[in-house]
N, C-alpha and C positions, 0 to 999 in steps of 0.2 A: 361287226357291226350289223344289226338286223336290218333286213330288207323291208323298209317301211312301205314300199308298193305293193309288197305281198298282202298287206292288210286293207288296201283300198279296193272298193267295188270297181270291177271292169267298166270300160265304156264300150258300148256296142259298136260294131264295125260291120256296117251293112250298105248295100248299094242303095242309093236314095236319100240315105241321111249322112252328111258330113259332119263329124263331130271332132273337136278340137278343145284342147285345154292349154292356156296360156295365163301365167301370173294371176291365177286365181278366176279367170274367166272361161267358163265352159260355153261353148258355142255349138249349137245344133242347127245345121243348115239343111232344110228340105232341098235336095239336089236331083229332081227329076223334071228338068226345065222342059224336056220335050213333050211332057204332059201337064205342064203348068203346075209342078208339084203336087199333083195329086197323090193322095196318101193310100198305099195298098196295105195289106196285112203285115208284111215285112217291115215298112217304115212306121206304122203305127206301133207295132210292138216294140220296135227299137227306141222310138221316141218316149215312151213309157218306161223303158229300162233305163234310158239315159237320164230320165228326170229322177227316177228312183235311186240311181247310183250317185247323182249329185248331193241327194240328200245325206248320203252315209260318207262322203268322202271329205276330209279335212282340208283337201287342198283346193275345193271350190267354194268360191265366195259369192260368185254370180252367175246366173245362167242368161244366155241370150239365145232367142230363137229368131231364125230369119229364113230366107228363101234365095234360091239362085234364079237369076233371069227376070222375066216379066212378071212373075207372080210370087206372093208368099206361099199361098197354097190354095188351090181351087177346091178342097175338100177330099171327100173320099172318092177313090177311083172306081168309078162305074162303067168304064169302058170295057168295050169287048162283048162277045157273045154270052148269053145268059147271065147277064149281071144281075137281074132280078133274083135268080136262084142262089147266086154266089152270096148275095148280101143278106146276111141273117143276123140274130140276136148277139152272135159273137162279136160283130162289129161294133154294136152299141156297148157292149161290155168292155171293149177295148178302148172306146172313146171315154167312157166314165173313168177308166183307170189312168188315162194321160191327163184329163182335165183335173181330176182329183190330185195327181201327182203335182200339177202345177200350183194349185192353191194350197196345197199342205206342204209344199217345200218350205223350209225356213229360210232359204236363201231368196234373195229378190230375183225375180223372173222378168225378163225384158223382152218385149216383142219388137223386132225391127222390121217394120211391114214395108216391104220393098215395091209391092205391086198389089194387084187384087188379093183380097183374103175372102173367100167365098165358102159357104157350107161350113163343115168342120175346121176348115182353115180359119174362118172368121171366129168359130168358138174357141180356138186355141188361142189366138191373138188377144182375144177379149177377156180370157181367163188370166192372162199375165197381169203382173203388178204395174208395170209402166209399158205404155205402147207408144214407140216412135213411128209415125207414119210419114212415109214420102209423100210430098205434095201430089204425085200422080197416083198415089194408091187409092183403093176404094174398099169398101166393106159390104158384103152381100149375104144376107141369109137366103140362100137359094132354094131352100128345102121344099116350099110349096110348090116351085116350078115342076118338081117331078112327084107331087103327091104326098111328100113327107111333111113332119112338123120339124120345127128347129130343134136342134139337140145340143150336145157338148156343153150343156150348162146354160145356153143363151137365153132360155126362157126366165132365167134369173139374172144372169150377168148384164144384159142390155137394158132390162128395165131398171136395174139397180144404178144405171150409169146415166140414163137418159129419160127415164119415166115411161110410164105405161102407153101413153098415146104414141110417141115416137117408136116404142119398141113394137107396138101392134102394126105400125105402118111398115117397118122393116120385115116383120115377119109374115104378115098376110100379103103385102104386095110384092115382095121380094124385088124391092129396088136397090140398086147400088148406091151407097152413101159415099160420095167423095170424101177424100181425107179432110179437106178444109171444113166440110159440114160436120164430120165425125168430131174433129176437133172443137169446133164451136158449140156443139151439143154436149161435149163432155164425155164422149165415148172414148177418146184416146188423151194421153197425157201431152204429146208433143207433136207439132207439125213441123217438117223438116224439108227443105229443099232436096230434091233427088240427088243432086250431087254431093250433098253434105251428109246423107244418111250414116255412110260406113263411118265417117270420122265422128259424128255425134254420137253414134252407138258406142264407138269405141271409147271417147271421152266419158260417157255416162257409166258405162261398165267399170272402167277404172276407177271412177270416184265411189262407186258402190263397193267395189273389191277392197277399197281402203278404209272403208268405212266400219262403224261399229257392229259387228255380226250379230251379237246378243240383242242389241237395241233394235236392230232391223227385224229380227226374227220376232220379237214381241210385239212390234209395231204391225208388221204384217198380220200376225195372228189377231191382233185387236180390231183392224180396220176390215179384215175379212169377215170376221164374227159379227160386227156390227152391219156390214152392208150385205152380206150373203149368208144370212143365219140358216137359210134352208136350202142351200145349194144341193146337199146330198139328197134331200127330197124331190128338188127339180130334176136332178139326174135320173132319179128312180121313176118319177113321172114320165120323163121322156123316153126312158128305156122301155116302160110298158106301152105308152102310146105308139111309139115306131114299131114295137113288136106287133101290134095289131095291124097298123099300116102296111108293113111288109107283105102282109098275106092279101091285100086289096087288089082288085083289078086296075085301080086307078093307079098304083105304084108301079105295076107291070107296064101299064101303058105310058107313064111318065118316063120310065127308064128307057122303053123301047123308043120312045120319041127323041129322047135326048141322044142316044145313039145313032138315029136316023136323021138328025137334025131337022127335025120338023116340031110343029106346035102340038102338045099333046091334047087329047080329047077326054075330059074327065066326065065320067058318068054317076060318081058317087057310089060305086060298087067296089 
């Protein structure tokens, strides 16, 4: 009898991203609670590979992304010394890769946002097809706090969901949006009591896993095309813009201030 598993794309196994597969539900859990699930290069690449593998595996019917502990993900890991020097265009290319993998995947991708989703962590959650937010969760486009512009497709996904005015407020002022307000605004699809998030996510995942995969794929493709027709161009603009900003004194100051836990002083340089 042939070994069917030999023909299936392998699932990544790396520290910081816990990946499981059961009954058609592939779950990828950000698992660095000590740093609020900040995403380093290892986790980012593994996330992209996980999503790409899901697209090619016949035993995956739905993908769930979630986090361990108090956060979904606080975004890119910019901790440690010389963070400004370590953060380069490769990080942006990796971001475009996993955001594209979410939106192009023909399986439904669900975010179970268990806590704060900030920076590219927010980008990941909002790229998903359905977003279940715990009542204590919040969404934060924190990029301008350190001299960057929003990326991960949020220049397109947020405006597509809640309109230009609210998108500008989130992006320019970098104010956290509580889950209840995110739900009312149409940024997320479900608002769930904290204690019920795991059960509600499992129930929804089972429903999707038992649904019509061809119809789901066609539906996702059609709605994504109608609401995010220029997502690839947005990702390219974000990559170009961030590549310029990475070389500025403002970003160096923003990252230094973040590490030193102080308010940055931006000079437009």
